[in-house]
N, C-alpha and C positions, 0 to 999 in steps of 0.2 A: 097240111094236117097228115098224120101218119095213116098209113095203111093197115089197118090191125089184122088182116089176113096175110100180109106179106112175111118175108123171112127177116128176122133180125140180123142174121149174117150178111144179107145183101144191104141192109142200111148201114151197117158197120163200114162195108167196103166202100161205100159210096160217099166222097167227099161233099156231095151237094146236101145230103140230109142233115139235120140238125145234130143228131148223134154223131154222124160221120165227121162234121165239122169240129163238133166239140173235142172229140178224142183227138184229132190231129193237132187242134190248137194247144191242148193242155198236156200231151204226152207225145212230144216230136222225136225224142231220142230213143231209139230202140237197138242201136248198134252194139251197146254193152250186153244186153241180154242175148242178141243174136250171136255175139262172139262166144259167150259162155256156152250157148246151146251147142254151137258148132264144135267147141273143143271137146265136148263130151259125147257127140253124136256117133252112133254106129252105123253100120250098113244095114240095108234092108233085109228082113228075115221071111217075110211073105211078100213077094213080088206080085205084080198083076199078070193074070194069064188071059186078060182081055173081058173079063166081066164089066158090066156098067158100073163106073167108078162111083156114081152118085148112090146108086142102089146098094153097093157094098157098103158105103158109109153109113147109110140109114140102117142097114141090117146088123152091122157090129153094134151101134147104138142100142138097138132093141136086144140084141144077145146079152150084152152087159147088164141092161136093165132085168131082164128075166132070169138071168143068173142069180142076181142079187134079190129079186123079187118073184119068184116063179108063180105065185098065185094071183098076181095083179097085171092083167092085161093092159099095156100102155093106151091111154086115152087117144093119143095121135094115130093109133091104128083103128080105132072105132069110129072116129068121128066123121068119116066119110059119109056114113048112112046112119045117123044117130037114132032113127026110129024104125029101123029094119031089123026085125028079130032074127031072121035068118043069116043076114050078114054078120051080126054081132056072135051068133052061135059058132059060125065058121072061124071068125077071127079069134074067139076065145079058144076054140080047140088048136089053132094054129100056135097060139102063144103057149099053151101047155105043151106042145111038142117041142117047142125051143127051151122051155125052162125045166122040162121034167125028163125028156128023152135022152139026156146025157150027150156025149159026143157022137159024131158020125154024120151020114148023109141026110137023116131024116130031120135032125134039127137044123141042118144048113138049109135044107129046102123049106122048111116052115119058116126061118128067119127072113129068107128071100121073099116069100109070099107076103109076110106081114109089111116088109120095107115096100113092096109095091102098093099096099093099102095106103101106106103113110104117104108115099110119094104122089098118089092120085089125089090125096086130099090137098097136099101142098101145091102141087102144080095145076090142079083143076082137070076137069074131065076133057077139055079140049086138048090138053097135052099129055095127059096120061090116061087114056081111054079104056085101057084093058079091064081094070077092075069094074068101073062102071058099067061097061058093056056086058061082062059077065053076069053082074048082078041084075041087070035089067032084062037079060035074056034067061033068067033062073037057072044059069049054068055056074054059079059061085058056089063051089063046094071045095072042101078040104083037099080031096084028090085032084081035082082041077087046078087048084092053086099050087100043090106040090110039084106039078108038073112044069112049072114055069121057069124054075132055075136050070140053066144049062150046066154042062160039065165044069166049065172054067169057074162059074159062080159057086157051085157046091165046093170044089176044092180050096178055093180061096177062103170061103167061110169056115170050112172045117178047120184050116190051119189058123186063121184069125181067132176063132173061139178058142182053141187050144192055148194059145199065146196069151190072150186075155186072161184066161183061167191060172196060168202060171205066172205072170209077171204084173198084173193089174189087182186082180180080186184079193189076194191075200195080203195087199198092202192098204186095204181100205178099212177104216175105222168107223163106227157111228158117231152120232146118229146119221142115217142115211136119208138123202132126200133124191128121188129119182125123177128126172124131168122136171125140175123145179121151175115154177114161175114167179114172179115178182111183182111187187106193189104195183108197178106201172104196166105190167104185162098180164095180169089175172083176167081171165075171160069175165066180161061184165061191163056194166056202163062205165066203169072208172078205167077200163082198159085204154092205153094210150099208144102201145106199140105190142106186136105179137113176139114174144121172146120165151122160149122154153130151152133151158140149159140142159146139158147132159146129165150131170149128177153131182152133189155135194156130199162129201163124206167127212164128217168130223171138222167142219169148217174149211175144208178144202174144196174148192170149186174146180171141177175137171172138166175140160172140153176133150173129147176123143175125136182124134182125125186119123183118116186112112189115107191121106195124101202121099204120093211119092215124090221124092226130090228128083231133079234131072240128074242124068249121068254125068260124072266127071270124066277128065282126060283118061282115068285108068278104069273107065268103064263101071265104076261103082256109084251107089246112089247114097252117099252119107245124108243123113237127116239134116234138114234146115228148118229154122223158125221164121215164119212171116210175121211181118208187123200186124196184118189183119188178124192173126191167130190171138196175138196179145190184146188187141183192140176188143175183140169179142169178149174176152174173159173181163176185161176191165168194164165193158159195157154192161154185162150182166150185173157185176157187183154194183155199178153205180144205180141200176133199176131197183136194188133191194133198199129202197128208201128207209123202211122202218128196221133194217139190219135183222130182218127174220131169221136169217140163217147164219149169222156170227161169222161171215166169211173173213178169214184172216190169212189165207193163202190161196193162190191160184196155181193151177197145173195143166199140163197137157199129156195125155196118153196117146204116144204115137203108135197106132195099133199094129202098122206093118213092120215098125221097127222094134216094138215089145218094150218101149221105155216110157217111164212116168217121171216127167220132170216138174218140180214144183218150186215155187218162189214164195216167200212172205209177201203179201199184198203191199205192205208198207215199202218194201224193197222196190218192188216193181215200180210203184207210182213215183218214188224219189228219183230212181234212176232215169224214167222216162221223162219225167217232168223237169228234171234238173234242179229241184228245190224240194224242201219240205212240204209235202202235199196234205192239205186237209181233206180227207176223203167224205167226212160228214158234210163239211160245206159244199163239197162237190155234189153229192147226192141232192141237196137242197137245190142247186143250180138246176141239175137235170130235171128235177121234179117241176121246177117252176118253168122251165123251157117247154117241157112236153105239155104242160097245162096250157100254155100260151099257143102252142102249135095246134091244139085241139080246139081252141076257142073259134 
């Protein structure tokens, strides 16, 4: 049975999970897409300065969401303490600072703080105790949370926010769905897996990644496409059993490189499966598989 509090990205990477096995069995050929990606890849624009990579990634996701929808605090930041009014007040104020304060240090610090809240929920209090400890000691305030980002985190996030505003946001068209969940991942009794994508814009499903490629012999870090990155996109699209979002393209915004790469969904599935792929039938197979897993 699936752990509905887990991360879909981990299930995708694990060949022992049902979805992991399904993706590997049906889409074994990633080399052509990887070659295309490599041919167009540029060098890194915003390198790491040593800030925690996981929290940087979460913060960038939140920054993009709050640029696009500045008046809507992401649920992932609120859910850690769903009935704590003070916690919600502070988180909402931090979200306003990200979405409304423009460029600069304040927005970066607020984004880092929000990312800590999301990470605490995802990891659990035993592994990410800072935010729960502050809440329980009545020391969870906006000022206290703005203190948590070090200089490296602030510098990276300022640069990453500017790059996203320049190279991603202008390319997005509506309708927008931010942090979308799917038929098999919506919270409730019918949920079979925990899965929340980054965003869907006009049928384009986008995953935002902040990972860095290893250095080559020339000392550069040209971007690379990992098979798991594509599997995650295909996995999300397969969970959309009712085709609620009309996903017809999938893409990756490589935040540190400032590049948005997209492909027609039909092309990705045919290249990676080596045949004409029936995506509607595949959604039914995944639906049936997850109902069986939950039994």
